[in-house]
N, C-alpha and C positions, 0 to 999 in steps of 0.2 A: 663250571658254573652255568646254569641255565640262563636263557636270555632274560634280562631284567625288564626290558621295555616290552610292553604289550602294544595293543592298538591305540592306547591313549595314555602314554607315559608309563611311569613305574608306580605300581599300586601294591598295597598289602595292608595287613593289620598294623596300625601305627604302634611303634615301639616294640614290635615283635618281628614282623617281616621288614617293615619300613622303619628303620632306626634313625636316630640323629646322625650316627656315624655314616650310614649309607647316604643320607641326604647331603651331608657335608662333602663326602667323597665324590658323589656324582656332580656336585656343583663345581668342585675344583677341576674334575675331569672335563666337564663341559667347557669351562673357561679355556683350558689348555687346547682342547680339540678345535674350538672355534678360532683360537689364535693361530693354530697351525694351518687352518683352512684359509687364513688370510682375511677373516671377517673383520678384525680390528684395524687392519691396514695402517699400522704404525701409530694410531691414536690411542688415548687412554679409554678403555672400554667402559660401558655403562650397562647396567642391568635393571630391569623393572621386576620387582618381586611382589606378588599378591597371594592371597589365600582365601579360602572359604572359612566359615566360623567354627569349624571343628576344634575342639579343645586341643587336640594333638597338633593342629596347625601352628599353635603358638611356639612350641619348641622346635618343630620342623622348620618354621620360618627362620628362627634364630640360627639353626644349623646351616641352612642354605645361604643366608646372608653372611655368616662367618666364612663359609667356604669360598664364596665369590670374592669377598673383600680380601681374604688371605691370598687369593690368586691375582690381586691387583685390579679387581673390577670395582668401580664405583657403583653403589647400589641405591636405587630409588625405591623405598619401601612404601607401597600404596595401601597396605592394610587389606581389610575385607572388601573385595570387589569380585564380580563375576569373571570367569575365565575369559570371555570375549573382551571384557574391559582391559584385562592385562595385555591381551594380544593387541588391542587397539592402541593402548598407550605405548607399548613397545615400538610400534610403528610411528605414532604421532610424535613421540619424543626423540626419535632417532636413536633409540637404544640398540645395543648390539645383541642383548640376550633378554628374554622374558622368562620368568619362572612363575608357575601357578601351583600352589599346594592345594590339592583337592582330590577326592575320589568320586566326584560327580554324583551319580545317583546311588552309589553304594551306601550301606549302613554306616553309622557313626564310627565304629571301631576302626574302619579302614581310612586310609588317606593315600595320597599320591603326589607325585612330582611330575609336572609337565614342563617341557622346555620349548621356548619359541626362539626362532632365529630373527635376525634383523628384518624389520618390516612386519613382525608379528605372525610369521608363518611357522607351522610345525616343522620340526627337524626332519630331514630326509632319513630313511632307514640306515643309510651308510654312515651318517653322522652319529646316530644313536649307537650303532655297532661299535664305532670308534670310541665313543664315550665309555661304553662298557669295557672295552679293552684297556683303555688308559686307567679307568677306575680300578680294574683288577691289578694292573701293574703297580699302582700306588699302594693298594691294599696289601700286597704281598711284599712291600718293602722297597720298591724301586724309588729312589729319591727324585724329587722334582724341584725346580727352581722356585724358591720362595722370595718374593720381594720383601724388602725391609725399608724402614724409614718412610720417606714420602712415596715410596712405591706401592704401599698397601692401599687397598681400596677404601674409600670413605662411604659412610652410610647416612642417608638423608631420608626423612619422612616426607613423601610427596603428597601432601594433603589436598592438592588441587585436582587429583585424579578423578574423584567422584564427580565434581561439577563439569570437568572437561569431557568425561565420557557421556554424561547425561546430555550435555549440549550437542555432542556429536549425534546422539540418537534422535533428538528433536530436529536437528538440522537436515536429516536425510528423509524425513517423512514427506510424502506427497501432499498431504492435507491434514488438517487438525481433526481432533476426535470430539469436538463439542457436540453435546447431546447424547453421547453414549455413556451407559453405566456399565462398568467393567469390574468383575471380581478377580483379584489376583491371588493365587496361591504360591507363596514364595518358598515353600519347602523348608522353612526356617534356615534358609541358606544364604548364599552370597549376594543375592539380589534383593534381600529384604528391605533395603533402603532405596536402591537404585530404581527398581522397576516401578514402585508406586510413585516416586518422584517424577519419573519420565512420563508416565501416563497422565498424571495430574497436570504437569506443565503443558502437555499436548491437548488439554482441554477436557479429558474424560472425568466423569464422576467415578471415584475409585473406592472400592471396598476391598480390604486386605484380610487374608487369613494366612496362617503359617508364616507370619512375619515377625516372630519373636525368638530369634536364635539365642540359645544359651550355651552353645558349644557341644551339647549332648543330643539335641533333638532334631538334628538335620535329617531330612527325608523320613522322619518317623511318622508313618501313617498319613503323610501329606505329600504334596508336590506331584510331579508328572507321573510318578509310579503308583500313586494312590489317589485316584480322582474322585472318590465318593464324597469327600468333604466339599470339594469345589462344586460338584453337581448340585448338592443340597443348598449351598450358599447362593448359587446363581438363581435357583428357583425361589429361595426364600426372599432374596432382595429384589426380585423382578429385574435382574440385570439383562443386558443385551447379549453378553457373552462372558465367558470365564477363561482365564489364561493360567496355565500351570507350568512352573519351571522345576528343574531339578536342583540339586545342591549347589552346583557351580553356575547354573543358569545358562548353559550352552544349549539347552533344549527348550522347546515350547510345544505343549499340547493344549487343546482348547476344548470347551464345551459350549454348546449353543444355548439359546434362551430356555429350552426345555430340559437342559441338563444332559443332552446327548453328546457323547465324545466326538471330537473332530481330531483325527490323528494326523501324523506328519505327512502322510500321502495326500490327504485332503487339503491340508494347509498348502502344500506344494502346488496342488492343482489350482487353488484359488489364486495364489500369488503368480503362478505362471500365466494365467489369463490376464491378470492385472498388469503384469510387466509387458506382456505382448501388446496390450492395448496402448501402453505408454511408450512403445518402441524400445523397451529395455531388455527384451528377452533375446539376447544375441544368438544368432544362427537358429532361432526358433526352436531351441532345444532346452530340455530340463534334464538334470542328472539325478538318477536314483540309484538304488542298490538291488541286488538279487532278492532282497527281502521285500521290495516294493509290492504292494498288493496288485494282483492281476487286474483288478478293477481300475486302478490308476493307469496302467498301461493302456487299457481299452479306452478310457476317457481321453487320454492324450492323443491317441490315434484318431479318435472321432473329432477332436478339436484341431487336428492338423499340426500337432506339436510333437516333435521327435523326442523319444525317451532313450537316453543312454544309461545303461546299468553297469555298476561296478561291484566289486567285493564289498561285504558289509564293513562299515567303518567310515566315519566322516572324513578321515584322512584320505581315503581312496576316492571318495566323491570329490574332495578338494583337488586332488592330483589330476583327475580327469578335467575338472573345470579349468584349472590353470593351464594344462597342456593344450586344450582345444579352444580356449577363450570363451567358455560358457559363463553365463551370469547367475544361474540359479540351480541349486542342487540340494539334496538332503536325504534324510532317512525317515522311515515310518515312525521311528521312535521320537521324532521331533527335533533332530539336528537339522536345521535349515540354514544354508549358506547363501547369502546374497553378496556375491563377490565384489560388487562395486562399493559396498559399504562395510564389509567385514571380512576377515581372513580366516574365520572359523565359525562354527555354528553359534548363533547369538539369539538366545531365547527371548530376551527383552525386545530386541529389534524385530524379530519375527512376530511377536505378539502385537507390537505397535503397527506393523505393516498390515497384519490381518485385520486389526480394528479399523485402520485407516480405510481399508477396502469396504468394510461394512458401512462406515460413515459416508464415504464418497458415493456409493451406489444406492444407499437407502434400502438395501436388501438385507434380510436377516442372514446370520451366519449359516443357519441350516439351509437356506435357499442357495447360498453361494457354494457351500460344501457339497450340495446335491449334484454338482457337475460330474461327480464320480460315484459309482455304486460299489461299495466294498464287498468283495466276495468273502464268504466265511473263511477265516484263517485261524488255525489253532497252533499255538506255540507251547511246547513243553520243554522245560529245562531239566536235564538229567544230570544230577550232581554225582560226585564221588566215582567217576569213571576215568579211564585213561583217554583223555580227549585227543591226545596226539595220534591215536590210531583210528580216528573217525573216517579217514579217507583210505585206509589200507586194510580194514577188516573185510574179508570175503563174505562172512556171514551177514554183516550189515549191508554190504553191497547187494547181495541177493534179495534181502528184505526190501530194499529201496526199489529195485527193479519190479518186484511183485506189486508194491504199493503204487508205483507209477502206471503199471498196466491196469490196475483196478480203477484208478482215477481217470485215465484217458486224457483227452484234450481239455477237459473242463477243470483240471486241477493240476497241482504240482507238489513236489516234495523237496525240501531243502534241509540238509543236516550240516551243521558247522560247529566247530569248537569256539567257545567264547574267547575273545581276546583279552578280557579283563577279569574273568572269574573261572574257577576250576569246574567247568561243566560243559556238556554238549547240548546244543539247542536243536530241537526237532520241530520243524515247521511244516504243516500240511495245509494246503489250500484246496477247497472244493466248492462246487456249486451248492452242496448240501452240508450244513453244519454238523449233522450227526455223522455223516460219512467222514468228514474231516476229523472229528474227534476220535472215531473208531480207528482210523488208519494211524493217526498220530499216537494213540495209546499203544497200539501194537508195535509201532516202530520204537517208541520209548522203551518198551520191554526188551526189545532186541538189543538196543543200545546198552541197557543194564547188563544183560547176559553176555554180550559179546565184548564189551569194554570194561566191565566191572572187575 
């Protein structure tokens, strides 16, 4: 069996790759592994379970709840809420397990299962590996202890989760948003109610798009992966800024008043300066990834802020932050972690903090984001190849060396396998966009021929 867990839980086409049986089995295995690890410490365990609005989330939620309850875990079912809300509630309610059903920015046919440990933190790799092992043992017939009678878990709908999470978001803002007009693109996803409510309570005038989820339209031509609708809406409504989330709202991208994109690197730059000013940027450091734009690194060096770079994936950013005591980190894609207030990327919190900086300074988002100049960066996704060989192909290695020689010190190349999709990502950065496109195109062709 190949590894089920990717960089962000277990994902696949719902009811094909990710079945009810798999979701139930993983939930039982997770309960057993966390019990063996001493997580429950002799008390009756509790889990928080949430989902995004995908139609498949309905039956997968039922499977997860059944698996947990059958393993003796009491379940608080919070319904449709963002991933960071489930993580927050897992910690705030003192729950032992958190489970989120979502495939984030993926298209609607996909879904996923993410587990959180006590405190709302993602599981360590070794715990995920152990869950897979126990799941496979159960799947192949090894019996497990099943509680009966009063030992089975009880299931409760926790309807207070929405208000408790929104109150948390408002409570950590440094200032109100009065006087700002904000357009929110909710990707027809998990934040369709939460984000508009939070921005409105914080004082902003709110215009929403992509906030009518029907179970089938999540991420469909909207949200953080499709910014055109948001660009147009911001200009049409004369808004100060626009905020875009993905399906589970752990990401935030923005557009300024002119409809120009403000990506995750720029958002990190704005928040890093704001937090340093407030004395909250611990060790004067921000954490990014190897995908961070070179312009971000240059800007941070100029501002006297240290940049630590990790492997791609918000879990690796978070690991670095927790290990070294850093307060701010994130990815170009819009996963931004403010560790004092969240244990994972939180798109709504990020958007609120970005808007709060605009309101507090009286400066436009474009002016604030101008602290860094993005170097041209071209990203090509190459599907239908053997992504596991991206680091072992000699033909590909030779092509990368040649590309790096051509780019010199003013650019760079990064090839990596996707952790959530069956493809290889080719990224090329250069001072000139045409050169970046040409080099990226050639490398993508080599990836196809070498790994196809």
